[in-house]
N, CA, C and O atoms as a GROMACS GRO file, in nm:
protein
  324
    1MET      N    1   0.085  -0.116   0.000
    1MET     CA    2   0.000   0.000   0.000
    1MET      C    3   0.090   0.123   0.000
    1MET      O    4   0.117   0.178  -0.107
    2GLY      N    5   0.137   0.167   0.113
    2GLY     CA    6   0.233   0.276   0.118
    2GLY      C    7   0.175   0.411   0.084
    2GLY      O    8   0.053   0.429   0.078
    3ALA      N    9   0.266   0.507   0.063
    3ALA     CA   10   0.227   0.643   0.030
    3ALA      C   11   0.177   0.648  -0.114
    3ALA      O   12   0.248   0.608  -0.207
    4THR      N   13   0.055   0.697  -0.133
    4THR     CA   14  -0.006   0.696  -0.266
    4THR      C   15   0.003   0.829  -0.338
    4THR      O   16  -0.033   0.838  -0.455
    5ASN      N   17   0.050   0.933  -0.269
    5ASN     CA   18   0.070   1.062  -0.336
    5ASN      C   19   0.184   1.136  -0.266
    5ASN      O   20   0.236   1.089  -0.165
    6ASP      N   21   0.222   1.250  -0.320
    6ASP     CA   22   0.338   1.323  -0.266
    6ASP      C   23   0.317   1.366  -0.121
    6ASP      O   24   0.410   1.360  -0.040
    7GLN      N   25   0.195   1.409  -0.086
    7GLN     CA   26   0.170   1.453   0.052
    7GLN      C   27   0.182   1.336   0.149
    7GLN      O   28   0.240   1.350   0.256
    8LYS      N   29   0.127   1.222   0.112
    8LYS     CA   30   0.137   1.104   0.199
    8LYS      C   31   0.282   1.058   0.210
    8LYS      O   32   0.325   1.015   0.317
    9LYS      N   33   0.356   1.067   0.101
    9LYS     CA   34   0.498   1.032   0.106
    9LYS      C   35   0.572   1.124   0.203
    9LYS      O   36   0.655   1.078   0.282
   10LYS      N   37   0.543   1.253   0.198
   10LYS     CA   38   0.604   1.349   0.290
   10LYS      C   39   0.565   1.317   0.434
   10LYS      O   40   0.649   1.326   0.525
   11ASP      N   41   0.439   1.281   0.457
   11ASP     CA   42   0.392   1.245   0.591
   11ASP      C   43   0.468   1.125   0.646
   11ASP      O   44   0.505   1.123   0.763
   12VAL      N   45   0.491   1.026   0.561
   12VAL     CA   46   0.566   0.907   0.603
   12VAL      C   47   0.710   0.944   0.636
   12VAL      O   48   0.764   0.898   0.736
   13GLU      N   49   0.771   1.028   0.554
   13GLU     CA   50   0.908   1.072   0.580
   13GLU      C   51   0.919   1.146   0.713
   13GLU      O   52   1.013   1.125   0.789
   14ILE      N   53   0.822   1.232   0.742
   14ILE     CA   54   0.821   1.305   0.870
   14ILE      C   55   0.806   1.208   0.986
   14ILE      O   56   0.874   1.219   1.088
   15LEU      N   57   0.716   1.112   0.970
   15LEU     CA   58   0.692   1.012   1.075
   15LEU      C   59   0.817   0.930   1.103
   15LEU      O   60   0.847   0.900   1.219
   16LEU      N   61   0.890   0.893   1.000
   16LEU     CA   62   1.006   0.806   1.015
   16LEU      C   63   1.135   0.880   1.052
   16LEU      O   64   1.234   0.817   1.090
   17ASP      N   65   1.134   1.011   1.040
   17ASP     CA   66   1.254   1.088   1.072
   17ASP      C   67   1.293   1.068   1.218
   17ASP      O   68   1.213   1.093   1.308
   18GLY      N   69   1.415   1.022   1.240
   18GLY     CA   70   1.465   1.003   1.376
   18GLY      C   71   1.434   0.867   1.435
   18GLY      O   72   1.470   0.840   1.550
   19ILE      N   73   1.367   0.780   1.361
   19ILE     CA   74   1.338   0.646   1.410
   19ILE      C   75   1.447   0.551   1.362
   19ILE      O   76   1.477   0.544   1.243
   20SER      N   77   1.505   0.481   1.455
   20SER     CA   78   1.608   0.383   1.419
   20SER      C   79   1.543   0.258   1.360
   20SER      O   80   1.440   0.212   1.408
   21ILE      N   81   1.605   0.206   1.258
   21ILE     CA   82   1.558   0.081   1.198
   21ILE      C   83   1.652  -0.029   1.243
   21ILE      O   84   1.773  -0.024   1.215
   22LEU      N   85   1.597  -0.127   1.311
   22LEU     CA   86   1.678  -0.237   1.363
   22LEU      C   87   1.693  -0.345   1.256
   22LEU      O   88   1.596  -0.378   1.188
   23PRO      N   89   1.812  -0.399   1.240
   23PRO     CA   90   1.834  -0.498   1.136
   23PRO      C   91   1.775  -0.634   1.171
   23PRO      O   92   1.775  -0.675   1.287
   24PHE      N   93   1.725  -0.702   1.070
   24PHE     CA   94   1.686  -0.842   1.085
   24PHE      C   95   1.802  -0.923   1.031
   24PHE      O   96   1.805  -0.960   0.914
   25ASP      N   97   1.897  -0.950   1.119
   25ASP     CA   98   2.021  -1.015   1.078
   25ASP      C   99   2.021  -1.162   1.120
   25ASP      O  100   1.919  -1.215   1.164
   26GLU      N  101   2.136  -1.226   1.106
   26GLU     CA  102   2.145  -1.369   1.138
   26GLU      C  103   2.112  -1.396   1.284
   26GLU      O  104   2.045  -1.494   1.315
   27GLU      N  105   2.159  -1.311   1.374
   27GLU     CA  106   2.133  -1.331   1.517
   27GLU      C  107   1.983  -1.325   1.547
   27GLU      O  108   1.930  -1.407   1.622
   28VAL      N  109   1.916  -1.228   1.488
   28VAL     CA  110   1.771  -1.215   1.507
   28VAL      C  111   1.699  -1.334   1.445
   28VAL      O  112   1.604  -1.387   1.504
   29SER      N  113   1.742  -1.376   1.326
   29SER     CA  114   1.674  -1.489   1.261
   29SER      C  115   1.691  -1.619   1.340
   29SER      O  116   1.600  -1.700   1.346
   30LEU      N  117   1.808  -1.638   1.400
   30LEU     CA  118   1.828  -1.757   1.484
   30LEU      C  119   1.741  -1.752   1.609
   30LEU      O  120   1.687  -1.855   1.652
   31LYS      N  121   1.725  -1.635   1.668
   31LYS     CA  122   1.637  -1.619   1.784
   31LYS      C  123   1.491  -1.644   1.742
   31LYS      O  124   1.415  -1.706   1.817
   32ALA      N  125   1.453  -1.596   1.624
   32ALA     CA  126   1.317  -1.620   1.574
   32ALA      C  127   1.292  -1.769   1.556
   32ALA      O  128   1.184  -1.819   1.589
   33ALA      N  129   1.390  -1.840   1.503
   33ALA     CA  130   1.376  -1.986   1.485
   33ALA      C  131   1.361  -2.055   1.620
   33ALA      O  132   1.281  -2.147   1.634
   34GLU      N  133   1.437  -2.011   1.718
   34GLU     CA  134   1.428  -2.068   1.852
   34GLU      C  135   1.289  -2.045   1.912
   34GLU      O  136   1.229  -2.137   1.969
   35ILE      N  137   1.238  -1.923   1.898
   35ILE     CA  138   1.104  -1.890   1.948
   35ILE      C  139   1.000  -1.975   1.877
   35ILE      O  140   0.911  -2.032   1.941
   36TYR      N  141   1.010  -1.984   1.745
   36TYR     CA  142   0.916  -2.062   1.665
   36TYR      C  143   0.911  -2.207   1.714
   36TYR      O  144   0.803  -2.261   1.738
   37HIS      N  145   1.026  -2.269   1.728
   37HIS     CA  146   1.030  -2.410   1.770
   37HIS      C  147   0.977  -2.428   1.912
   37HIS      O  148   0.908  -2.526   1.941
   38ASN      N  149   1.007  -2.333   1.999
   38ASN     CA  150   0.958  -2.340   2.136
   38ASN      C  151   0.805  -2.329   2.139
   38ASN      O  152   0.739  -2.407   2.208
   39LEU      N  153   0.750  -2.234   2.065
   39LEU     CA  154   0.604  -2.218   2.062
   39LEU      C  155   0.536  -2.337   1.996
   39LEU      O  156   0.431  -2.382   2.042
   40ARG      N  157   0.595  -2.387   1.891
   40ARG     CA  158   0.536  -2.502   1.822
   40ARG      C  159   0.536  -2.625   1.911
   40ARG      O  160   0.437  -2.699   1.916
   41ARG      N  161   0.646  -2.646   1.982
   41ARG     CA  162   0.656  -2.760   2.073
   41ARG      C  163   0.549  -2.753   2.183
   41ARG      O  164   0.496  -2.855   2.227
   42ARG      N  165   0.517  -2.631   2.226
   42ARG     CA  166   0.418  -2.611   2.332
   42ARG      C  167   0.276  -2.591   2.276
   42ARG      O  168   0.182  -2.567   2.352
   43ASN      N  169   0.261  -2.603   2.143
   43ASN     CA  170   0.132  -2.584   2.077
   43ASN      C  171   0.071  -2.448   2.110
   43ASN      O  172  -0.047  -2.437   2.142
   44MET      N  173   0.156  -2.343   2.101
   44MET     CA  174   0.113  -2.207   2.134
   44MET      C  175   0.155  -2.109   2.024
   44MET      O  176   0.195  -1.997   2.054
   45MET      N  177   0.145  -2.152   1.898
   45MET     CA  178   0.194  -2.071   1.787
   45MET      C  179   0.126  -1.934   1.779
   45MET      O  180   0.010  -1.916   1.815
   46ILE      N  181   0.204  -1.838   1.729
   46ILE     CA  182   0.156  -1.704   1.698
   46ILE      C  183   0.201  -1.672   1.556
   46ILE      O  184   0.278  -1.748   1.497
   47GLU      N  185   0.153  -1.564   1.502
   47GLU     CA  186   0.186  -1.526   1.364
   47GLU      C  187   0.336  -1.501   1.350
   47GLU      O  188   0.401  -1.450   1.442
   48PHE      N  189   0.392  -1.537   1.235
   48PHE     CA  190   0.536  -1.528   1.215
   48PHE      C  191   0.587  -1.385   1.230
   48PHE      O  192   0.700  -1.364   1.275
   49ARG      N  193   0.506  -1.284   1.193
   49ARG     CA  194   0.550  -1.144   1.208
   49ARG      C  195   0.568  -1.109   1.354
   49ARG      O  196   0.661  -1.035   1.389
   50ASP      N  197   0.482  -1.161   1.440
   50ASP     CA  198   0.498  -1.138   1.584
   50ASP      C  199   0.624  -1.205   1.637
   50ASP      O  200   0.690  -1.152   1.726
   51ILE      N  201   0.656  -1.321   1.583
   51ILE     CA  202   0.779  -1.390   1.622
   51ILE      C  203   0.900  -1.305   1.582
   51ILE      O  204   0.994  -1.293   1.660
   52PHE      N  205   0.898  -1.248   1.462
   52PHE     CA  206   1.008  -1.163   1.417
   52PHE      C  207   1.022  -1.039   1.505
   52PHE      O  208   1.133  -1.000   1.541
   53ILE      N  209   0.911  -0.978   1.540
   53ILE     CA  210   0.912  -0.861   1.628
   53ILE      C  211   0.971  -0.898   1.763
   53ILE      O  212   1.057  -0.828   1.816
   54ALA      N  213   0.926  -1.009   1.819
   54ALA     CA  214   0.975  -1.053   1.949
   54ALA      C  215   1.124  -1.085   1.945
   54ALA      O  216   1.198  -1.045   2.035
   55ALA      N  217   1.168  -1.154   1.843
   55ALA     CA  218   1.310  -1.190   1.831
   55ALA      C  219   1.396  -1.064   1.823
   55ALA      O  220   1.501  -1.057   1.887
   56THR      N  221   1.352  -0.968   1.747
   56THR     CA  222   1.427  -0.842   1.735
   56THR      C  223   1.434  -0.771   1.869
   56THR      O  224   1.540  -0.722   1.908
   57ALA      N  225   1.322  -0.764   1.939
   57ALA     CA  226   1.319  -0.698   2.070
   57ALA      C  227   1.411  -0.768   2.170
   57ALA      O  228   1.482  -0.702   2.246
   58ILE      N  229   1.411  -0.899   2.170
   58ILE     CA  230   1.496  -0.974   2.263
   58ILE      C  231   1.643  -0.949   2.233
   58ILE      O  232   1.720  -0.919   2.324
   59ILE      N  233   1.682  -0.959   2.108
   59ILE     CA  234   1.823  -0.941   2.071
   59ILE      C  235   1.871  -0.800   2.105
   59ILE      O  236   1.983  -0.782   2.151
   60PHE      N  237   1.787  -0.700   2.082
   60PHE     CA  238   1.826  -0.562   2.108
   60PHE      C  239   1.789  -0.515   2.248
   60PHE      O  240   1.800  -0.397   2.280
   61GLN      N  241   1.743  -0.610   2.331
   61GLN     CA  242   1.709  -0.584   2.471
   61GLN      C  243   1.613  -0.466   2.486
   61GLN      O  244   1.636  -0.373   2.562
   62LEU      N  245   1.504  -0.475   2.410
   62LEU     CA  246   1.401  -0.372   2.412
   62LEU      C  247   1.267  -0.433   2.454
   62LEU      O  248   1.234  -0.544   2.413
   63PRO      N  249   1.191  -0.361   2.536
   63PRO     CA  250   1.056  -0.409   2.569
   63PRO      C  251   0.960  -0.382   2.454
   63PRO      O  252   0.987  -0.298   2.368
   64ILE      N  253   0.851  -0.452   2.454
   64ILE     CA  254   0.747  -0.432   2.352
   64ILE      C  255   0.624  -0.374   2.420
   64ILE      O  256   0.579  -0.422   2.524
   65LYS      N  257   0.570  -0.270   2.359
   65LYS     CA  258   0.444  -0.211   2.404
   65LYS      C  259   0.340  -0.249   2.299
   65LYS      O  260   0.352  -0.209   2.183
   66THR      N  261   0.240  -0.325   2.339
   66THR     CA  262   0.142  -0.376   2.244
   66THR      C  263   0.008  -0.400   2.312
   66THR      O  264   0.004  -0.436   2.430
   67PRO      N  265  -0.101  -0.381   2.240
   67PRO     CA  266  -0.231  -0.421   2.294
   67PRO      C  267  -0.252  -0.572   2.281
   67PRO      O  268  -0.346  -0.627   2.338
   68ASN      N  269  -0.165  -0.638   2.205
   68ASN     CA  270  -0.176  -0.782   2.178
   68ASN      C  271  -0.092  -0.862   2.278
   68ASN      O  272  -0.010  -0.944   2.238
   69LYS      N  273  -0.113  -0.839   2.405
   69LYS     CA  274  -0.032  -0.906   2.508
   69LYS      C  275  -0.054  -1.056   2.510
   69LYS      O  276   0.037  -1.131   2.548
   70ASP      N  277  -0.171  -1.101   2.471
   70ASP     CA  278  -0.201  -1.245   2.475
   70ASP      C  279  -0.099  -1.325   2.395
   70ASP      O  280  -0.050  -1.428   2.442
   71HIS      N  281  -0.066  -1.279   2.276
   71HIS     CA  282   0.033  -1.350   2.194
   71HIS      C  283   0.174  -1.335   2.250
   71HIS      O  284   0.246  -1.433   2.265
   72PHE      N  285   0.213  -1.213   2.280
   72PHE     CA  286   0.351  -1.189   2.319
   72PHE      C  287   0.385  -1.246   2.457
   72PHE      O  288   0.502  -1.272   2.485
   73GLN      N  289   0.287  -1.265   2.544
   73GLN     CA  290   0.313  -1.325   2.675
   73GLN      C  291   0.356  -1.471   2.663
   73GLN      O  292   0.411  -1.527   2.759
   74ARG      N  293   0.334  -1.532   2.552
   74ARG     CA  294   0.373  -1.672   2.530
   74ARG      C  295   0.525  -1.687   2.514
   74ARG      O  296   0.578  -1.798   2.521
   75ILE      N  297   0.593  -1.577   2.493
   75ILE     CA  298   0.738  -1.579   2.472
   75ILE      C  299   0.804  -1.541   2.604
   75ILE      O  300   0.802  -1.425   2.645
   76GLU      N  301   0.861  -1.640   2.668
   76GLU     CA  302   0.903  -1.627   2.807
   76GLU      C  303   1.010  -1.522   2.831
   76GLU      O  304   1.007  -1.455   2.935
   77THR      N  305   1.104  -1.505   2.740
   77THR     CA  306   1.215  -1.412   2.766
   77THR      C  307   1.189  -1.272   2.715
   77THR      O  308   1.277  -1.187   2.722
   78LEU      N  309   1.069  -1.246   2.666
   78LEU     CA  310   1.035  -1.115   2.611
   78LEU      C  311   0.981  -1.023   2.720
   78LEU      O  312   0.895  -1.063   2.798
   79GLU      N  313   1.032  -0.901   2.723
   79GLU     CA  314   0.985  -0.803   2.821
   79GLU      C  315   0.873  -0.719   2.757
   79GLU      O  316   0.890  -0.660   2.650
   80LEU      N  317   0.758  -0.716   2.826
   80LEU     CA  318   0.646  -0.633   2.780
   80LEU      C  319   0.642  -0.506   2.863
   80LEU      O  320   0.658  -0.509   2.985
   81ALA      N  321   0.621  -0.394   2.795
   81ALA     CA  322   0.615  -0.264   2.863
   81ALA      C  323   0.473  -0.235   2.908
   81ALA      O  324   0.447  -0.130   2.968
   0.00000   0.00000   0.00000
């Protein structure tokens, strides 16, 4: 979807200015695989995007603020804000 006109593109640029983008690197992907296997073994799967978010937060030692606490509480080492 994204920005569909110049004004929306400018709005997105303003919104993203000063926001750090965290890499999805090998360390994060290995943590995501670990989370996936742990959740699958416990029959508590969540959407893969949530697993990626959680893995990134864990690796970068950041808490997650979300209204979707039900899913993220299943990940034991994740800190929720």
